[in-house]
N, C-alpha and C positions, 0 to 999 in steps of 0.2 A: 700456673692456672689450675684451679681445681676443676672437679667434674661439673659443678653447677655453672662455673664461668664458661666452660666449653659448651654446656647445653644451652646457655643463653646466647652465645655466639651462633650456634647452630640453628637456634629458633629464629634469631633475627635474620640469618642468612635465608632460612626457608621462607620467611615472611616476604623479604625483598624479592626473592625469586618468584614467589606466588604472584605478588603484585605486578612484577614485570610480565609474567606469563599471561595474567588477565588482561593487562594493557595491550599486549601484543595480539592476544586472540581475538578480542572484541574490537571491531573497527568503529562501532557506533552503537548507542542505545536509541531505540525508537519508542517513544511514548504514544500510545494510542488512547484517545480519550473520547468518551461519548458525551456530547452535550445535547443530544436529542431528547425530546419530551417522552421518549419511548425506549424500550430495551433494544439494543443492538447486539447481535452475535457476531463479534469480530473474528476475522480469519487472517491467517498469515502463513504463507508458504514461500520457501521450503522449510523455514523454521518458525516455530511458535505454535502452529496448529489451529487453535481456536479458543475463545474465551467470551462468556457472557458479560456484557457491560451494561448494567443499568445506568440510569441518567446520572452523570457526574463521576462515574467510575473510570479509572485508567488501568492500563495494562502495559508493562514495559517489556520490550523485547530487546535481548542482547544479541546483536547481529555480528557474526565473525567476519573477519577480513576476507576478501574475495567472494563474499556472497553476491550472487547475480541471479537474474531472472526472478527476482523477489517480488511478491505482491501482498498487499494488505487491503482488506475490503470489509464492508459490513453486511450482515445478512439480516433480513427483517422478517417478523411474524414467524418465528421458529418455535417448534415444540419438541424438546428432547427428553428422553427418559433418563433414569439414573444411570444407565450404561452409556449415555452419550449418543444414542441413536434417535433419529426422528426426521424432521424435514423442515424447510424454510420456504417462505414465498418467494424471496428473491436470493439469488446466488447460493443456492443449495449445493453442497459439495459431496454428493453421494450419500446424503442421509446421515452424515456423522457430525458431531460437534468439533471434533479434531480434524481439520482439513488436511489432506495430503495432496489433493489435486486442485485444479483452478476453479472448478464449479461451473454453474450454469448461468449464462447471462440472463438478465441484465444486472450490471452493477458498476458503481464508480470505483475505480481502481487507483491505489497508490502503488507505484512500481519503483524499485531501485536496484542498483548494482553498486557495491562498495569496493574501494581500493582497486580501480580499474585503470585505464590508460592515463598516463601523465600523473599518477597518484591523485586521481579525482574519483568522487562519487558521482554517479549519474541517477536522476531520479525525476519523476513526473507524475502528474495525475492523467489518467487515460479514461476517455469515454468510448474508446474503440469497442468495448463490450456493452456499451449502453450506460445508463444512470439509474441509481436508486436512492442514494443518500447524498446531501450536500457535504462537502469536504474541503478541509485546508490541509496542506502538506508544506512543513516549513522546517528550515533549520533552526535550531534553538540559539545558534550563534551566528547569524548571517554575516558574510563577509564581503558583500558588494558583488558587483558583476551579475552573474546568473546564479548566485547563491542567495536567494531571497524567498520569502513566502509566496506560494501560489494558491489560488482559490478556485472552487467551482461551487457556487452557492445559489445559482439561478433556480427558478421554480421550473425545472425541466420537466418533472412529472406532470405538472399542471398544464404545461404548454406543449407537451409531446405531440408530434404528428400522429393522426389516427392510425396509420398502418403499423406504427411502432409501439402503440400503447399496449401494455400488459399489466396485469395486477401488480401493484407495488412498484412500478418502475416504467422506464422508457427504453425499449430494446434497441439494438443496433441493426442497421440495415443488412449487414452480411448474414447474421443469424436469421433474419427475417426473409430475405430475398435470395441470398447466395450470389455467386457470380463474381467474375473478376472486378467489374466496376466497383463493387462494394467491399470485396474481400481481399483484394490486392495480393493474391497468392501466386501470380504468374508474371511478375515483373512490375514496372513502374505503374503507378496510378495517381489520380488527382482527386481533389474534393468533389463532392456531389452535393446535391441540394440538401440531403439528410445530414451530411457532415457539416455543412455550413450552418444548420440549425443548432448543432451543439456547439460550434466554434464561436458563433456570434454570442452565446450565452456564457461560455467559459473560454475566453480567448487564450489562456495559458494552458489549457488541457489538450491532449491528443484527441483529434476528432475523426481521424482515420489513420490506417497503419503507417503511412509515410508523411506524416504530419510533423516531422523532427524540427524544422528551423525555429518554430515559435513555441515548441512544446517540451523540449528536453533541457533540464537544468543541471548545473554542476556545483559541487563544493569541494573544498580540499579534503582529501581522504585522511582519516585518523584524528582529525581535530574538530569534527562536526557531529553533532547529534541532532536528531530530528523529532518532530511531533506530528502525528496525524490526528485531526479532529474531525469527528462526525458532527454535523450540524453546528458549524462554528458561529 
């Protein structure tokens, strides 16, 4: 073998190693798309940060294996300067474009954890923090069972109960009133009239913190990618 043959072998080996490394490192790609007739400033933690999405634009997030407590949401009526500092009417995250924290309610949340128990991804739409933008969260290759698209597209902002109304969204009762009844921070809790308002309009979404049986979905880990759509 001459030097060029050896170099070709090494190059091929490196490419195969790199592809295997990428495949192993990233458990899923998550495509975030804005179909709203207005600009949405998407946010993603703990990976991604933030991205301005005009109507029809998409943002692809590569999520590593083992990612957990991950959230994707949309911010509305934002104004950022060239340094990425500013503010949003809904779900502002400390006045920055690139979010590192969870931000201020209200907002519709897509939540996920990858490659967890029994080699499953766990994911949901949550209205525990309130609602600001209609959303769909779906596997791009659904496999049946609890691995299928979920939607929250009701006119919640327009029908929001008076005490929860805020500019640009419908707030949650825990932020509005506090207390164990609404926040569920000190043990078991059940639905309330406010959580039922959300659940009746978005049956597949979390309406209060312990709303697991009808709101948590799973897909096989490592073979499923996802799509989040604002205003589907």
